N, CA and C of each residue as an Amber inpcrd file, in Angstrom:
protein
   690
 133.9110000 253.6980000  43.9320000 132.7240000 253.8050000  44.7820000
 133.1050000 254.3990000  46.1280000 132.3900000 255.4340000  46.4960000
 132.6830000 256.1000000  47.7660000 132.1110000 255.2960000  48.9260000
 132.8750000 255.2800000  50.0360000 132.4000000 254.5610000  51.2160000
 131.3160000 255.3660000  51.9140000 130.5770000 254.6880000  52.7840000
 129.4780000 255.3490000  53.4870000 129.9840000 256.3900000  54.4920000
 131.3210000 256.3830000  54.7400000 131.8890000 257.3450000  55.6870000
 132.4860000 258.5640000  54.9740000 132.3940000 258.5770000  53.6150000
 133.0690000 259.6160000  52.8440000 132.6130000 261.0220000  53.2290000
 131.3330000 261.1650000  53.6060000 130.8170000 262.4810000  53.9730000
 131.5050000 263.0480000  55.2160000 132.1570000 262.1850000  55.9750000
 132.8540000 262.6330000  57.1790000 134.3480000 262.8140000  56.9500000
 134.8040000 262.6040000  55.6990000 136.2330000 262.6510000  55.4110000
 136.8200000 264.0260000  55.7130000 136.1190000 265.0700000  55.2900000
 136.6390000 266.4220000  55.4920000 136.8610000 266.7170000  56.9770000
 135.9030000 266.3200000  57.7910000 136.0340000 266.5490000  59.2310000
 137.1540000 265.7080000  59.8200000 137.3000000 264.4750000  59.3140000
 138.3530000 263.5850000  59.7950000 139.7230000 264.1620000  59.4730000
 139.8950000 264.6690000  58.2390000 141.1660000 265.2750000  57.8280000
 141.4740000 266.5020000  58.6780000 140.4470000 267.2810000  58.9700000
 140.6180000 268.4730000  59.7880000 141.1220000 268.0950000  61.1850000
 140.5350000 267.0710000  61.7540000 140.9540000 266.6070000  63.0860000
 142.3830000 266.0790000  63.0600000 142.7280000 265.3990000  61.9710000
 144.0780000 264.8580000  61.8400000 145.0970000 265.9720000  61.7920000
 144.7970000 267.0380000  61.0240000 145.7220000 268.1650000  60.9130000
 145.8370000 268.9500000  62.2130000 144.8410000 268.7620000  63.0860000
 144.9160000 269.3950000  64.4120000 145.8070000 268.5990000  65.3620000
 146.2620000 267.4470000  64.8960000 147.1500000 266.6340000  65.7170000
 146.4660000 265.5010000  66.4410000 145.2090000 265.2070000  66.0630000
 144.4890000 264.1120000  66.6900000 145.0350000 262.7730000  66.1870000
 145.0620000 261.7960000  67.0560000 145.5110000 260.4670000  66.6540000
 144.4000000 259.7440000  65.9000000 144.7960000 258.7160000  65.1510000
 143.7950000 257.9260000  64.4260000 142.8230000 257.2710000  65.4000000
 143.3540000 256.8160000  66.5410000 142.4960000 256.1990000  67.5570000
 141.4450000 257.1890000  68.0600000 141.8770000 258.4540000  68.3080000
 140.9380000 259.4810000  68.7760000 139.8530000 259.7650000  67.7360000
 140.2850000 259.9050000  66.5100000 139.3220000 260.2160000  65.4340000
 138.3470000 259.0590000  65.2330000 138.8540000 257.8660000  65.3470000
 138.0010000 256.6800000  65.2310000 136.9010000 256.6940000  66.2960000
 137.2660000 257.0650000  67.5120000 136.2880000 257.0840000  68.6020000
 135.3200000 258.2660000  68.4940000 135.7590000 259.3590000  67.8530000
 134.8980000 260.5440000  67.7040000 133.8970000 260.3630000  66.5600000
 134.3890000 259.8820000  65.4060000 133.5510000 259.8170000  64.2010000
 133.0420000 258.4060000  63.8830000 133.5290000 257.4060000  64.6230000
 133.1040000 256.0160000  64.4030000 133.4020000 255.5370000  62.9820000
 134.5890000 255.9100000  62.5220000 135.0510000 255.4930000  61.1940000
 136.1360000 254.4380000  61.3960000 136.1130000 253.3370000  60.6500000
 137.1110000 252.2880000  60.8280000 138.5410000 252.8170000  60.6650000
 139.4270000 252.2570000  61.4410000 140.8220000 252.6950000  61.4170000
 141.4570000 252.4740000  60.0430000 141.0830000 251.4230000  59.3810000
 141.6550000 251.1360000  58.0560000 141.2880000 252.2340000  57.0540000
 140.0480000 252.7160000  57.1530000 139.6030000 253.7960000  56.2530000
 140.3480000 255.0800000  56.5610000 140.5010000 255.3920000  57.8350000
 141.2100000 256.6070000  58.2500000 142.6620000 256.5650000  57.7910000
 143.2990000 255.4210000  57.9490000 144.7080000 255.2810000  57.5420000
 144.8680000 255.5600000  56.0500000 143.9130000 255.1010000  55.2790000
 143.9560000 255.3310000  53.8310000 143.8040000 256.8150000  53.5180000
 142.8930000 257.4820000  54.2100000 142.6740000 258.9130000  53.9850000
 143.8790000 259.7480000  54.3770000 144.5590000 259.3240000  55.4190000
 145.6160000 260.1630000  55.9990000 147.0150000 259.8790000  55.4490000
 147.1480000 258.9110000  54.5410000 148.4980000 258.4910000  54.1450000
 149.2760000 259.5930000  53.4280000 148.5720000 260.5550000  52.8190000
 149.2740000 261.6270000  52.0950000 149.3100000 262.9340000  52.8870000
 148.8100000 262.9150000  54.0950000 148.8050000 264.1370000  54.9040000
 150.1510000 264.3010000  55.5910000 150.7890000 265.4030000  55.3760000
 152.0660000 265.7150000  56.0010000 151.8050000 266.5870000  57.2290000
 152.2020000 266.0970000  58.3650000 152.0280000 266.8720000  59.5980000
 153.2740000 267.7070000  59.8600000 153.0740000 268.8930000  60.4100000
 154.2070000 269.7460000  60.7620000 154.9130000 269.1710000  61.9850000
 156.0860000 269.6770000  62.2650000 156.8360000 269.2340000  63.4330000
 156.0370000 269.4680000  64.7050000 155.3850000 270.6300000  64.7800000
 154.5830000 270.9620000  65.9590000 153.4140000 269.9940000  66.1120000
 152.7760000 269.6500000  64.9800000 151.6580000 268.7130000  65.0130000
 152.1220000 267.3170000  65.4420000 153.3010000 266.9140000  64.9320000
 153.8330000 265.5990000  65.3240000 154.1740000 265.5600000  66.8030000
 154.7320000 266.6790000  67.2960000 155.0630000 266.7500000  68.7240000
 153.8020000 266.6860000  69.5820000 152.7470000 267.4060000  69.1250000
 151.4870000 267.4000000  69.8520000 150.8800000 265.9950000  69.8470000
 150.9670000 265.3420000  68.6860000 150.4420000 263.9880000  68.5540000
 151.1920000 263.0260000  69.4950000 152.5070000 263.1830000  69.5480000
 153.3210000 262.3350000  70.4130000 152.9970000 262.5840000  71.8870000
 152.8120000 263.8620000  72.2450000 152.4910000 264.2030000  73.6260000
 151.1140000 263.6520000  74.0180000 150.1800000 263.7420000  73.0800000
 148.8490000 263.1760000  73.3430000 148.9310000 261.6680000  73.5490000
 149.8070000 261.0390000  72.7630000 149.9990000 259.5950000  72.9100000
 150.5740000 259.2550000  74.2840000 151.5670000 260.0640000  74.7200000
 152.1590000 259.8440000  76.0420000 151.1280000 260.0450000  77.1460000
 150.3310000 261.1210000  77.0170000 149.2930000 261.3860000  78.0170000
 148.2780000 260.2410000  78.0680000 147.9310000 259.7500000  76.8810000
 146.9830000 258.6350000  76.8210000 147.5540000 257.3770000  77.4420000
 148.8760000 257.1880000  77.2560000 149.5390000 256.0250000  77.8300000
 149.5190000 256.0850000  79.3520000 149.7790000 257.2810000  79.8910000
 149.7610000 257.4630000  81.3480000 148.3690000 257.1850000  81.9080000
 147.3440000 257.7270000  81.2380000 145.9640000 257.5140000  81.6880000
 145.5840000 256.0410000  81.6230000 146.0330000 255.3760000  80.5530000
 145.7310000 253.9500000  80.4090000 146.3690000 253.1430000  81.5320000
 147.6080000 253.5010000  81.8720000 148.2930000 252.8010000  82.9610000
 147.6070000 253.0600000  84.2880000 147.1770000 254.3140000  84.5040000
 146.4770000 254.6410000  85.7420000 145.1770000 253.8500000  85.8620000
 144.4470000 253.7580000  84.7210000 143.2050000 252.9940000  84.7190000
 143.4730000 251.5170000  84.9740000 144.5710000 251.0100000  84.3840000
 144.9130000 249.5990000  84.5650000 145.2650000 249.3060000  86.0240000
 146.0320000 250.2160000  86.6270000 146.4070000 250.0530000  88.0320000
 145.1670000 250.0680000  88.9260000 144.2600000 251.0100000  88.6550000
 143.0300000 251.1130000  89.4420000 142.1660000 249.8680000  89.2630000
 142.1040000 249.3620000  88.0320000 141.3240000 248.1500000  87.7660000
 141.8860000 246.9620000  88.5390000 143.2030000 246.8050000  88.4930000
 143.8410000 245.7010000  89.2190000 143.6540000 245.8540000  90.7230000
 143.6920000 247.1020000  91.2030000 143.4840000 247.3540000  92.6270000
 142.0680000 246.9450000  93.0550000 141.0980000 247.3010000  92.2470000
 139.7050000 246.9470000  92.5550000 139.4970000 245.4350000  92.4850000
 140.1350000 244.8070000  91.4840000 140.0130000 243.3480000  91.3780000
 140.6330000 242.6540000  92.5780000 141.7550000 243.1930000  93.0530000
 142.4090000 242.6110000  94.2240000 141.5190000 242.7570000  95.4550000
 140.8670000 243.9220000  95.6010000 139.9500000 244.1330000  96.7170000
 138.8340000 243.0960000  96.6990000 138.2910000 242.8440000  95.4970000
 137.2080000 241.8740000  95.3630000 137.6890000 240.4720000  95.7290000
 138.9040000 240.1180000  95.2680000 139.4300000 238.7830000  95.5720000
 139.6950000 238.6170000  97.0610000 140.2150000 239.6810000  97.6900000
 140.4740000 239.6180000  99.1250000 139.1750000 239.5110000  99.9150000
 138.1630000 240.2680000  99.4870000 136.8560000 240.2170000 100.1640000
 136.2460000 238.8270000 100.0260000 136.3900000 238.2410000  98.8300000
 135.8590000 236.8960000  98.6020000 136.5830000 235.8730000  99.4750000
 137.9030000 236.0050000  99.5590000 138.6900000 235.0840000 100.3880000
 138.3050000 235.2180000 101.8620000 138.0870000 236.4570000 102.3140000
 137.6960000 236.6820000 103.7070000 136.3300000 236.0660000 103.9980000
 135.3950000 236.2360000 103.0690000 134.0570000 235.6620000 103.2540000
 134.1090000 234.1360000 103.2940000 134.9330000 233.5470000 102.4400000
 135.0790000 232.0890000 102.4280000 135.6720000 231.6020000 103.7520000
 136.6640000 232.3610000 104.2530000 137.2780000 231.9920000 105.5300000
 136.2660000 232.0830000 106.6750000 135.4330000 233.1190000 106.6530000
 134.4160000 233.2790000 107.6950000 133.4130000 232.1370000 107.6720000
 133.0060000 231.7380000 106.4500000 132.0450000 230.6390000 106.3270000
 132.6380000 229.3300000 106.8550000 133.9170000 229.0930000 106.5380000
 134.5860000 227.8870000 107.0410000 134.6920000 227.9220000 108.5510000
 135.0370000 229.0860000 109.0940000 135.2010000 229.2310000 110.5350000
 133.8910000 228.9860000 111.2730000 132.7730000 229.4040000 110.6550000
 131.4620000 229.1940000 111.2710000 131.1610000 227.7070000 111.4620000
 131.7100000 226.8750000 110.5720000 131.4350000 225.4400000 110.6170000
 132.3250000 224.7040000 111.6220000 133.3340000 225.4030000 112.1310000
 134.2490000 224.7770000 113.0860000 133.7670000 224.9700000 114.5170000
 133.8700000 223.9380000 115.2930000 133.6170000 224.0530000 116.7250000
 134.9770000 224.1940000 117.4050000 135.2530000 225.3910000 117.9060000
 136.5920000 225.6850000 118.4190000 136.8130000 225.0600000 119.8000000
 137.0450000 223.7660000 119.7900000 137.3850000 223.0620000 121.0300000
 138.8580000 223.2770000 121.3410000 139.2620000 222.9300000 122.5330000
 140.6750000 223.0520000 122.9110000 141.5710000 222.1800000 122.0340000
 141.0360000 221.0510000 121.5530000 141.8360000 220.1730000 120.6850000
 142.1280000 220.8500000 119.3480000 141.1030000 221.5150000 118.8060000
 141.3040000 222.2290000 117.5400000 142.3040000 223.3670000 117.7350000
 142.1530000 224.0830000 118.8230000 143.0520000 225.2100000 119.1010000
 144.4840000 224.7140000 119.2770000 144.6490000 223.5900000 119.9760000
 145.9920000 223.0520000 120.1830000 146.5990000 222.5570000 118.8700000
 145.7680000 222.0140000 117.9910000 146.2610000 221.5980000 116.6810000
 146.7650000 222.8040000 115.8940000 145.9750000 223.8880000 115.9280000
 146.4070000 225.1180000 115.2480000 147.7150000 225.6230000 115.8480000
 147.8110000 225.5770000 117.1700000 149.0360000 226.0190000 117.8460000
 150.2260000 225.1570000 117.4410000 150.0000000 223.8570000 117.3050000
 151.1150000 222.9600000 116.9690000 151.6930000 223.2870000 115.5860000
 150.8100000 223.6620000 114.6430000 151.3060000 224.0040000 113.3070000
 151.9480000 225.3860000 113.2830000 151.4340000 226.3000000 114.0980000
 152.1110000 227.5860000 114.2420000 153.5120000 227.3590000 114.7910000
 153.6060000 226.4870000 115.7880000 154.9190000 226.2320000 116.3990000
 155.8470000 225.5080000 115.4280000 155.2840000 224.6100000 114.6320000
 156.0930000 223.8980000 113.6380000 156.7690000 224.8810000 112.6900000
 156.0410000 225.9560000 112.3260000 156.5940000 226.9280000 111.3890000
 157.4170000 228.0280000 112.0390000 156.9920000 228.4830000 113.2120000
 157.5930000 229.6840000 113.7980000 158.3270000 229.4590000 115.1190000
 158.0570000 228.3450000 115.7830000 158.6020000 228.1580000 117.1290000
 160.0560000 227.7500000 117.1690000 160.6580000 227.9930000 118.3120000
 162.0500000 227.5950000 118.5320000 162.1110000 226.0920000 118.8070000
 163.0510000 225.3920000 118.1490000 163.1900000 223.9460000 118.3420000
 164.4890000 223.5760000 119.0710000 165.3450000 224.5480000 119.3010000
 166.6610000 224.2480000 119.8590000 166.7570000 224.5420000 121.3480000
 166.0820000 225.5870000 121.7950000 166.2160000 226.0040000 123.1880000
 165.4340000 225.0710000 124.1030000 165.7960000 225.0800000 125.3660000
 165.1470000 224.1860000 126.3290000 163.9500000 224.8610000 126.9810000
 163.1670000 225.5100000 126.1600000 161.9140000 226.0960000 126.6210000
 160.9500000 226.1130000 125.4460000 159.7990000 226.7390000 125.6220000
 158.8200000 226.8650000 124.5450000 158.7440000 228.3300000 124.1770000
 159.1150000 228.6790000 122.9470000 159.1830000 230.0970000 122.5940000
 158.9350000 230.3200000 121.1080000 158.4010000 231.4990000 120.8320000
 158.1710000 231.9340000 119.4530000 158.6020000 233.3910000 119.3320000
 159.3340000 233.7060000 118.2810000 159.7120000 235.0800000 117.9940000
 159.0270000 235.5460000 116.7270000 158.4850000 236.7630000 116.7440000
 157.7840000 237.2510000 115.5640000 157.6500000 238.7620000 115.6230000
 157.3540000 239.3710000 114.4630000 157.0920000 240.8140000 114.4060000
 155.6030000 241.1100000 114.4270000 154.7840000 240.0780000 114.3010000
 153.3360000 240.2390000 114.2080000 152.6810000 240.0650000 115.5760000
 152.1040000 241.1300000 116.1370000 151.4650000 241.0180000 117.4540000
 150.3450000 239.9880000 117.5030000 149.6070000 239.8220000 116.3900000
 148.4850000 238.8810000 116.3800000 148.9620000 237.4560000 116.6490000
 150.0500000 237.0630000 116.0060000 150.5990000 235.7170000 116.2040000
 151.0190000 235.5210000 117.6510000 151.6630000 236.5220000 118.2100000
 152.1600000 236.4010000 119.5780000 151.0330000 236.4380000 120.6030000
 149.9700000 237.2260000 120.3320000 148.8110000 237.2370000 121.2310000
 148.1240000 235.8720000 121.2160000 148.0450000 235.2640000 120.0380000
 147.4850000 233.9140000 119.9470000 148.3300000 232.9400000 120.7580000
 149.6280000 233.0380000 120.6390000 150.5450000 232.1450000 121.3690000
 150.3630000 232.2920000 122.8750000 150.3340000 233.5310000 123.3660000
 150.1660000 233.7680000 124.7990000 148.8110000 233.2540000 125.2770000
 147.7560000 233.5380000 124.5110000 146.4030000 233.1050000 124.8800000
 146.3210000 231.5950000 125.0000000 146.9340000 230.8880000 124.0630000
 146.8660000 229.4270000 124.0930000 147.7160000 228.8460000 125.2230000
 148.8340000 229.4640000 125.5370000 149.6360000 228.9970000 126.6750000
 148.8320000 229.0560000 127.9620000 148.1120000 230.1450000 128.1330000
 147.3080000 230.3330000 129.3490000 146.1000000 229.4040000 129.3360000
 145.4110000 229.3320000 128.1960000 144.1570000 228.5690000 128.1100000
 144.3680000 227.0580000 128.1420000 145.3510000 226.5870000 127.3860000
 145.5270000 225.1410000 127.2480000 146.3970000 224.5210000 128.3280000
 147.3830000 225.2790000 128.8100000 148.3660000 224.6770000 129.7120000
 148.4180000 225.3520000 131.0860000 147.5030000 226.3000000 131.2850000
 147.4140000 226.9950000 132.5800000 148.7380000 227.6310000 133.0030000
 149.4560000 228.1680000 132.0290000 150.7030000 228.8650000 132.3460000
 150.3600000 230.2200000 132.9650000 150.8250000 230.5160000 134.1640000
 150.5450000 231.8270000 134.7760000 151.1610000 232.9440000 133.9390000
 150.4800000 234.0640000 133.8500000 150.9480000 235.1590000 133.0070000
 152.3160000 235.6720000 133.4460000 152.6220000 235.5720000 134.7510000
 153.9210000 236.0730000 135.2160000 155.0710000 235.1400000 134.8430000
 154.7430000 233.9450000 134.3250000 155.7740000 233.0180000 133.8760000
 156.0830000 233.1680000 132.3860000 155.3270000 234.0470000 131.7260000
 155.5380000 234.2790000 130.2970000 156.4220000 235.5150000 130.1300000
 157.5810000 235.3230000 129.5420000 158.5610000 236.4040000 129.4090000
 158.6950000 236.8470000 127.9490000 159.1650000 238.0770000 127.7870000
 159.3430000 238.6270000 126.4390000 160.7310000 239.2480000 126.3180000
 161.4340000 238.8180000 125.2870000 162.7570000 239.3570000 124.9670000
 162.6580000 240.0610000 123.6230000 163.1580000 241.2920000 123.5450000
 163.0660000 242.0620000 122.3040000 164.3800000 242.0370000 121.5400000
 164.2720000 241.9720000 120.2330000 165.4260000 242.0680000 119.3370000
 165.1950000 243.3080000 118.4770000 166.0150000 244.3260000 118.6890000
 165.7780000 245.6350000 118.0890000 166.9340000 246.0760000 117.2020000
 166.6560000 247.0940000 116.4020000 167.6850000 247.7230000 115.5860000
 168.3430000 248.8440000 116.3850000 169.5050000 249.2900000 115.9150000
 170.3340000 250.2090000 116.6880000 169.6580000 251.5410000 117.0020000
 168.8070000 252.0440000 116.1030000 168.2110000 253.3650000 116.3220000
 166.8590000 253.3080000 117.0410000 166.4680000 252.1280000 117.5240000
 165.1900000 252.0140000 118.2230000 165.3490000 252.2470000 119.7240000
 164.3340000 252.8990000 120.3020000 164.3340000 253.2060000 121.7330000
 163.7880000 252.0040000 122.5100000 164.6130000 251.4560000 123.3900000
 164.2430000 250.2370000 124.1130000 162.9770000 250.4440000 124.9410000
 162.8890000 251.5600000 125.6500000 161.7490000 251.7980000 126.5400000
 160.4570000 252.0000000 125.7440000 160.5570000 252.7010000 124.6390000
 159.3830000 252.9140000 123.8070000 158.8840000 251.5980000 123.2010000
 159.8120000 250.7620000 122.7670000 159.4190000 249.4910000 122.1530000
 158.8720000 248.5230000 123.2020000 159.4160000 248.5420000 124.3980000
 158.8420000 247.7160000 125.4680000 157.4160000 248.1550000 125.7730000
 157.2100000 249.4640000 125.7980000 155.8680000 249.9930000 126.0610000
 154.9130000 249.5870000 124.9420000 155.3820000 249.6390000 123.6920000
 154.5470000 249.2470000 122.5460000 154.1200000 247.7860000 122.6650000
 155.0890000 246.9030000 122.8730000 154.7780000 245.4750000 122.9360000
 153.9700000 245.1230000 124.1740000 154.2030000 245.8250000 125.2610000
 153.4160000 245.5870000 126.4790000 151.9390000 245.8550000 126.2300000
 151.6550000 246.9540000 125.5430000 150.2620000 247.3010000 125.2390000
 149.6650000 246.3640000 124.1980000 150.4450000 246.0370000 123.1630000
 149.9440000 245.1670000 122.1030000 149.6260000 243.7590000 122.6120000
 150.4720000 243.2480000 123.4880000 150.3260000 241.8710000 123.9410000
 149.5990000 241.7560000 125.2790000 149.2630000 242.9250000 125.8460000
 148.6280000 242.9360000 127.1690000 149.4840000 242.1590000 128.1670000
 150.7740000 242.4360000 128.1170000 151.7570000 241.7550000 128.9480000
 152.4370000 242.8000000 129.8420000 152.4640000 242.5840000 131.1470000
 153.0590000 243.5840000 132.0510000 154.5180000 243.8780000 131.7070000
 154.9280000 245.1110000 131.9330000 156.3120000 245.5020000 131.6440000
 157.3200000 244.6830000 132.4420000 156.9280000 244.2340000 133.6230000
 157.8480000 243.4480000 134.4460000 158.1710000 242.0960000 133.8010000
 157.3640000 241.6770000 132.8220000 157.6120000 240.4060000 132.1390000
 158.6650000 240.5290000 131.0430000 159.0930000 241.7720000 130.7550000
 160.0750000 241.9890000 129.7020000 161.4840000 241.8590000 130.2740000
 162.2980000 241.0730000 129.6010000 163.6630000 240.8310000 130.0640000
 164.6320000 241.6960000 129.2600000 165.6200000 241.0900000 128.6910000
 166.6380000 241.8580000 127.9690000 166.1370000 242.3280000 126.6150000
 166.7930000 243.3560000 126.0920000 166.5660000 243.8230000 124.7270000
 167.9030000 243.7230000 124.0010000 167.9460000 242.9320000 122.9630000
 169.1860000 242.6950000 122.2240000 169.2230000 243.6160000 121.0060000
 170.2800000 244.3920000 120.8870000 170.4280000 245.3490000 119.7890000
 171.3100000 244.7540000 118.6970000 170.8140000 244.8020000 117.4790000
 171.5730000 244.3130000 116.3250000 172.5690000 245.4000000 115.8990000
 173.8370000 245.2020000 116.2350000 174.8670000 246.1980000 115.9380000
 175.1180000 246.3630000 114.4400000 174.7010000 245.3940000 113.6730000
 174.8870000 245.4850000 112.2260000 174.0340000 246.5930000 111.6110000
 173.0410000 247.0810000 112.3670000 172.1270000 248.1000000 111.8380000
 172.5760000 249.5150000 112.1840000 173.7370000 249.6620000 112.7870000
 174.2520000 250.9940000 113.1110000 174.3410000 251.8530000 111.8530000
 173.7640000 253.0590000 111.9360000 173.8300000 253.9890000 110.8140000
 172.6900000 253.8820000 109.8280000 171.8420000 252.8740000 109.9580000
 170.6990000 252.7310000 109.0490000 169.4100000 253.1140000 109.7800000
 168.4500000 253.6270000 109.0110000 167.2030000 254.1270000 109.5920000
 166.1350000 253.0370000 109.5440000 165.4280000 252.8770000 110.6560000
 164.3780000 251.8630000 110.7640000 163.0530000 252.4140000 110.2660000
 162.2980000 251.5840000 109.5590000 160.9650000 251.9840000 109.1010000
 160.0970000 252.3370000 110.3090000 159.2490000 253.3750000 110.1800000
 158.4410000 253.8610000 111.3130000 157.5540000 252.7910000 111.9540000
 157.0150000 251.8780000 111.1570000 156.0720000 250.8900000 111.6840000
 156.7380000 249.5770000 112.1080000 158.0580000 249.5640000 112.1320000
 158.7670000 248.3570000 112.5450000 159.1290000 248.4600000 114.0190000
 158.7250000 247.4570000 114.7940000 158.9490000 247.4910000 116.2440000
 159.8310000 246.3430000 116.7280000 160.6050000 245.8110000 115.8170000
 161.5230000 244.7490000 116.2010000 160.8360000 243.3990000 116.3010000
 161.5960000 242.4210000 116.7750000 161.0830000 241.0630000 116.9690000
 160.8740000 240.8420000 118.4650000 159.6720000 240.3980000 118.8180000
 159.3890000 240.0450000 120.2160000 159.4340000 238.5300000 120.3350000
 160.2360000 238.0610000 121.2550000 160.3700000 236.6260000 121.4760000
 159.6610000 236.2620000 122.7810000 158.5620000 235.5050000 122.6600000
 157.7660000 235.1140000 123.8210000 158.1650000 233.7090000 124.2370000
 158.4120000 233.5140000 125.5410000 158.8050000 232.1880000 126.0070000
 158.2240000 231.8770000 127.3780000 158.0150000 230.5960000 127.5870000
 157.7170000 230.1120000 128.9350000 158.7530000 229.0470000 129.2630000
 159.0510000 228.8500000 130.5400000 160.2250000 228.0790000 130.9250000
 160.0730000 226.5760000 130.9620000 159.2190000 226.0110000 130.1390000
 159.0940000 224.5510000 130.1080000 159.2370000 224.0290000 128.6930000
 160.0690000 223.0270000 128.5200000 160.2880000 222.4470000 127.1980000
 159.2450000 221.3860000 126.8730000 158.4840000 220.9380000 127.8740000
 157.5070000 219.8640000 127.6630000 156.4490000 220.2580000 126.6360000
 156.0240000 221.5300000 126.6760000 155.0080000 221.9910000 125.7190000
 155.5680000 221.9590000 124.3070000 156.8130000 222.4050000 124.1580000
 157.4530000 222.3680000 122.8400000 157.4720000 220.9510000 122.2900000
 157.8470000 219.9890000 123.1180000 157.9400000 218.6030000 122.6590000
 156.5810000 218.0680000 122.2260000 155.5570000 218.3550000 123.0190000
 154.2210000 217.8730000 122.6720000 153.7480000 218.4830000 121.3460000
 153.9460000 219.8030000 121.1880000 153.4940000 220.4740000 119.9740000
 154.2040000 219.9420000 118.7400000 155.4930000 219.6700000 118.8550000
 156.2510000 219.1650000 117.7130000 155.7940000 217.7600000 117.3260000
 155.5560000 216.9040000 118.3260000 155.0620000 215.5660000 118.0240000
 153.6380000 215.6190000 117.4680000 152.8190000 216.5150000 118.0170000
 151.4270000 216.6460000 117.5820000 151.3670000 216.9960000 116.0900000
 152.0990000 218.0090000 115.6890000 152.0810000 218.4320000 114.2860000
 152.6870000 217.3620000 113.3850000 153.7730000 216.7170000 113.8390000
 154.4320000 215.6820000 113.0420000 153.5050000 214.4870000 112.8180000
 152.8850000 213.9990000 113.8840000 152.0160000 212.8280000 113.7810000
 150.7610000 213.1300000 112.9730000 150.2510000 214.3650000 113.1040000
 149.0650000 214.7400000 112.3370000 149.3840000 214.7590000 110.8440000
 150.5250000 215.3170000 110.4860000 150.9430000 215.3340000 109.0740000
 151.0460000 213.9140000 108.5270000 151.6680000 213.0280000 109.2920000
 151.8450000 211.6490000 108.8440000 150.5000000 210.9490000 108.6800000
 149.5760000 211.2310000 109.6060000 148.2550000 210.6070000 109.5270000
 147.4920000 211.0590000 108.2890000 147.5640000 212.3580000 107.9960000
 146.8820000 212.8880000 106.8120000 147.5030000 212.2970000 105.5390000
 148.8150000 212.2130000 105.4930000 149.5040000 211.6800000 104.3220000
 149.0990000 210.2290000 104.0550000 148.8730000 209.4610000 105.1130000
 148.6020000 208.0470000 104.9870000 147.1180000 207.7120000 104.8720000
 146.2560000 208.7280000 104.8600000 144.8170000 208.4700000 104.7010000
 144.5440000 207.9280000 103.3110000 143.7360000 206.8730000 103.2500000
 143.3330000 206.3000000 101.9690000 142.0020000 206.9470000 101.5850000
 142.0140000 207.7660000 100.5210000 140.8280000 208.5120000 100.1240000
 139.9300000 207.7440000  99.1620000 140.3150000 206.5260000  98.8280000
 139.4960000 205.7500000  97.8740000 138.1900000 205.2840000  98.5170000
């Protein structure tokens, strides 16, 4: 008994001899792959046809990977947009009092701040983190801007004056507030990425703020851990 696709067999065989893959023919003629495989089992392809078939397979593989990469990229954009919207909604519900800001600062300091030196300081490559640190020092503790100093840690091929100018503009901190620039001699002979501007270490000369922030974050963690949620 002939299948309902038999009338298309001649065209399917013709496409196969042209070097079309079974997958391609299936999508063109809407014939099941199992039926096509049965029809094609005795067809001998020439070397040129096999090479063309292989090249088409490689091209299809590249296109599939490109589509997969683009799909994942779009999905990531959607997830990031969703996360940003959720963060905005949460932020709207917060009343940004000085206590909330100081709590946020204490956890930033717990993760990024210096705990050994006899001052309050944070070193980072991210201008946003450092601008937040400077803003909170001024807002919460009335630290005069001229008491906030910046020390740069740079790679060997970086220009000290250019990097001071960059950080001065990014942090809205006068150039006179910049102290020494320490060069990492281990980087001699290696090229620095264009968008890397070294580590800026921001400090103010009082250790009292450091102590308060460390106790604040520590005690808050302990309080949350010991909350009975029942």
